[in-house]
C-alpha positions as CSV (number, residue, x, y, z in Angstrom):
1,M,154.4,46.5,66.5
2,N,153.3,45.3,69.9
3,T,150.6,47.4,71.5
4,N,149.7,47.2,75.1
5,L,146.8,44.9,74.1
6,D,149.2,42.5,72.3
7,I,151.5,42.4,75.3
8,E,148.6,41.8,77.7
9,F,147.2,39.1,75.4
10,S,150.6,37.3,75.2
11,E,151.0,37.5,79.0
12,A,147.5,36.1,79.5
13,F,148.2,33.3,77.0
14,E,151.4,32.4,78.8
15,K,149.7,32.3,82.2
16,M,146.9,30.2,81.0
17,S,149.3,27.8,79.2
18,Q,151.1,27.3,82.5
19,L,147.9,26.7,84.5
20,K,147.8,23.3,86.2
21,E,144.1,23.4,86.9
22,T,141.8,21.5,84.6
23,L,139.1,23.8,83.2
24,A,135.6,22.9,82.2
25,P,135.3,22.0,78.5
26,D,133.0,25.0,77.7
27,I,135.7,27.4,79.2
28,M,138.4,25.7,77.2
29,L,136.3,26.2,74.0
30,K,136.0,29.9,74.8
31,F,139.7,30.2,75.2
32,Y,140.3,28.3,71.9
33,A,137.8,30.4,70.0
34,Y,139.1,33.8,71.3
35,Y,142.6,32.7,70.5
36,K,141.8,31.6,67.0
37,Q,139.7,34.8,66.3
38,A,142.5,37.0,67.7
39,N,145.1,35.4,65.5
40,Y,143.2,34.4,62.4
41,G,140.1,36.5,62.4
42,S,137.1,34.9,60.6
43,T,139.3,33.0,58.2
44,F,138.2,29.6,59.3
45,T,140.4,26.6,58.5
46,F,139.3,23.0,59.1
47,N,140.6,19.6,58.8
48,N,138.5,17.5,56.4
49,E,138.3,14.7,58.9
50,L,136.5,16.5,61.7
51,D,135.9,14.4,64.8
52,V,133.5,15.4,67.5
53,R,136.1,17.3,69.5
54,N,137.2,19.3,66.5
55,A,133.6,20.0,65.5
56,F,133.0,21.6,68.9
57,K,136.1,23.7,68.5
58,A,135.2,24.8,65.0
59,N,131.7,25.7,66.1
60,A,133.0,27.8,69.0
61,W,135.3,29.7,66.7
62,M,132.6,30.2,64.0
63,Q,130.3,31.7,66.7
64,L,132.8,34.6,66.9
65,K,132.5,35.4,63.2
66,G,132.8,39.2,62.7
67,M,134.5,39.8,66.0
68,S,137.6,41.9,65.6
69,P,141.0,40.4,66.5
70,N,141.4,43.2,69.1
71,E,138.0,42.4,70.7
72,A,138.9,38.7,70.7
73,K,142.2,39.5,72.5
74,Q,140.4,41.6,75.1
75,E,137.8,38.9,75.7
76,Y,140.6,36.3,76.1
77,I,142.3,38.6,78.6
78,N,139.1,39.1,80.5
79,L,138.4,35.4,80.7
80,A,142.0,34.7,81.8
81,N,141.8,37.3,84.5
82,L,138.5,35.9,85.7
83,I,140.0,32.4,86.0
84,L,143.3,33.5,87.4
85,N,141.8,35.9,90.0
86,R,139.5,33.3,91.5
87,K,142.6,31.3,92.4
88,K,143.8,34.1,94.7
Protein backbone atom coordinates (compact mmCIF):
# COMPACT_ATOMS: atom_id res chain seq x y z
CA MET A 1 0.00 0.00 0.00
CA ASN A 2 1.46 3.34 -1.04
CA THR A 3 0.85 6.19 1.33
CA ASN A 4 1.34 9.85 0.41
CA LEU A 5 4.72 9.66 2.13
CA ASP A 6 5.74 6.65 0.01
CA ILE A 7 4.71 8.48 -3.16
CA GLU A 8 6.56 11.66 -2.14
CA PHE A 9 9.63 9.59 -1.24
CA SER A 10 9.60 7.83 -4.62
CA GLU A 11 9.20 11.13 -6.44
CA ALA A 12 12.03 12.72 -4.47
CA PHE A 13 14.26 9.72 -5.18
CA GLU A 14 13.50 9.93 -8.92
CA LYS A 15 14.22 13.66 -9.03
CA MET A 16 17.49 13.27 -7.15
CA SER A 17 18.51 10.34 -9.36
CA GLN A 18 18.09 12.55 -12.43
CA LEU A 19 19.97 15.50 -10.95
CA LYS A 20 22.96 16.46 -13.11
CA GLU A 21 24.60 18.57 -10.41
CA THR A 22 27.42 17.05 -8.39
CA LEU A 23 26.63 17.26 -4.70
CA ALA A 24 29.09 17.54 -1.84
CA PRO A 25 30.13 14.16 -0.40
CA ASP A 26 28.54 14.88 2.99
CA ILE A 27 25.18 15.58 1.32
CA MET A 28 25.45 12.40 -0.74
CA LEU A 29 26.14 10.44 2.45
CA LYS A 30 22.99 11.88 4.02
CA PHE A 31 20.92 10.84 1.01
CA TYR A 32 22.46 7.37 1.13
CA ALA A 33 21.82 6.96 4.85
CA TYR A 34 18.22 8.20 4.71
CA TYR A 35 17.52 5.94 1.73
CA LYS A 36 18.97 2.86 3.44
CA GLN A 37 17.20 3.62 6.73
CA ALA A 38 13.90 4.20 4.90
CA ASN A 39 14.16 0.91 3.04
CA TYR A 40 16.02 -1.38 5.45
CA GLY A 41 15.66 0.21 8.88
CA SER A 42 18.43 -0.53 11.33
CA THR A 43 19.21 -3.90 9.75
CA PHE A 44 22.73 -3.06 8.71
CA THR A 45 24.36 -5.14 5.99
CA PHE A 46 28.00 -4.78 5.11
CA ASN A 47 30.49 -6.16 2.68
CA ASN A 48 33.33 -7.86 4.52
CA GLU A 49 35.84 -5.99 2.37
CA LEU A 50 35.01 -2.43 3.39
CA ASP A 51 37.03 0.23 1.64
CA VAL A 52 37.17 3.80 2.90
CA ARG A 53 34.22 4.94 0.76
CA ASN A 54 31.99 2.12 1.98
CA ALA A 55 33.13 2.68 5.56
CA PHE A 56 31.88 6.28 5.36
CA LYS A 57 28.58 5.08 3.88
CA ALA A 58 28.17 2.46 6.61
CA ASN A 59 28.97 5.02 9.31
CA ALA A 60 26.42 7.50 7.92
CA TRP A 61 23.75 4.81 7.93
CA MET A 62 24.62 3.56 11.42
CA GLN A 63 24.21 7.09 12.78
CA LEU A 64 20.50 6.82 11.96
CA LYS A 65 20.03 3.70 14.10
CA GLY A 66 16.59 3.78 15.66
CA MET A 67 15.12 6.27 13.19
CA SER A 68 11.84 4.98 11.83
CA PRO A 69 11.56 4.29 8.09
CA ASN A 70 8.87 6.95 7.79
CA GLU A 71 11.03 9.52 9.53
CA ALA A 72 13.94 8.63 7.22
CA LYS A 73 11.67 9.03 4.18
CA GLN A 74 10.57 12.45 5.40
CA GLU A 75 14.15 13.54 6.04
CA TYR A 76 15.13 12.36 2.53
CA ILE A 77 12.22 14.36 1.07
CA ASN A 78 13.17 17.45 3.10
CA LEU A 79 16.79 17.29 1.95
CA ALA A 80 15.77 16.70 -1.67
CA ASN A 81 13.42 19.68 -1.55
CA LEU A 82 16.18 21.84 -0.10
CA ILE A 83 18.56 20.88 -2.92
CA LEU A 84 15.96 21.09 -5.68
CA ASN A 85 14.44 24.39 -4.53
CA ARG A 86 17.78 26.18 -4.44
CA LYS A 87 18.10 25.45 -8.16
CA LYS A 88 15.04 27.58 -8.94
